C-alpha positions as CSV (number, residue, x, y, z in Angstrom):
1,X,11.1,-0.5,-0.2
2,X,8.9,-2.5,-2.6
3,X,10.0,-5.8,-1.0
4,X,9.1,-4.5,2.5
5,X,6.7,-6.9,4.2
6,X,4.5,-4.1,5.4
7,X,4.3,-2.6,1.9
8,X,3.5,-6.1,0.4
9,X,0.7,-6.6,3.0
10,X,-0.7,-3.2,2.3
11,X,-0.8,-3.9,-1.4
12,X,-2.2,-7.4,-1.0
13,X,-5.0,-6.2,1.3
14,X,-5.8,-3.2,-0.9
15,X,-5.9,-5.5,-4.0
16,X,-8.2,-7.9,-2.1
17,X,-10.5,-5.1,-1.1
18,X,-10.7,-3.6,-4.5
19,X,-11.7,-6.9,-6.1
20,X,-14.4,-7.6,-3.5
21,X,-17.4,-6.7,-5.8
22,X,-19.2,-10.0,-6.0
23,X,-19.5,-13.1,-3.8
24,X,-19.8,-12.9,0.0
25,X,-21.6,-10.1,1.6
26,X,-18.9,-9.7,4.3
27,X,-15.1,-9.9,4.2
28,X,-12.5,-10.5,6.8
29,X,-9.5,-8.2,6.4
30,X,-6.7,-7.1,8.8
31,X,-7.3,-3.8,10.3
32,X,-5.2,-1.0,9.0
33,X,-4.6,0.3,12.5
34,X,-3.9,-3.1,14.1
35,X,-2.6,-5.6,11.4
36,X,-2.8,-8.5,13.8
37,X,-6.5,-8.0,14.3
38,X,-9.0,-9.2,11.6
39,X,-12.1,-7.1,11.0
40,X,-15.3,-8.3,9.4
41,X,-17.0,-5.7,7.4
42,X,-19.8,-5.6,4.9
43,X,-19.0,-5.0,1.2
44,X,-19.9,-1.5,0.0
45,X,-20.4,-0.2,3.6
46,X,-19.0,3.0,4.9
47,X,-16.6,1.0,7.1
48,X,-15.3,-0.7,4.0
49,X,-14.7,2.6,2.2
50,X,-12.9,3.9,5.3
51,X,-10.6,0.9,5.5
52,X,-9.9,1.2,1.8
53,X,-9.1,4.9,2.1
54,X,-6.7,4.1,5.1
55,X,-4.9,1.5,3.1
56,X,-4.6,4.0,0.2
57,X,-3.1,6.6,2.5
58,X,-0.6,4.0,3.8
59,X,0.3,3.1,0.2
60,X,0.7,6.7,-0.8
61,X,3.2,7.2,2.1
62,X,5.3,4.3,0.8
63,X,5.0,5.5,-2.8
64,X,6.3,8.9,-1.7
65,X,9.3,7.4,0.0
66,X,9.9,5.3,-3.1
67,X,9.8,8.3,-5.3
68,X,12.2,10.2,-3.1
69,X,14.6,7.3,-3.2
70,X,14.5,7.0,-7.0
71,X,15.2,10.7,-7.3
72,X,18.1,10.4,-4.9
73,X,19.4,7.4,-6.8
74,X,19.3,9.2,-10.1
75,X,21.1,12.3,-8.7
76,X,23.8,10.1,-7.1
77,X,24.3,8.1,-10.4
78,X,24.6,11.4,-12.3
79,X,27.2,12.6,-9.9
80,X,29.1,9.3,-9.8
81,X,29.1,8.7,-13.6
82,X,29.6,12.3,-14.6
83,X,33.3,12.0,-15.0
84,X,33.4,8.5,-16.6
85,X,32.0,9.7,-19.9
């Protein structure tokens, strides 16, 4: 899941947006709703905060799936290796 291209793009874009504190007044980022479309937004604007929150929601969904998979993996390993010790 962590190597999923969608997850990697979400993390890249979120990291890029979080670090946009100085420099240019506007930034071009892929839209969370339509990744093939670039959106130009002003830093520290309500639109920027909305885009960041959408990316965080998307990341949270992936993180939940990863957490469920890790729990399932631990349970299966416990079942599998229970009799080998």
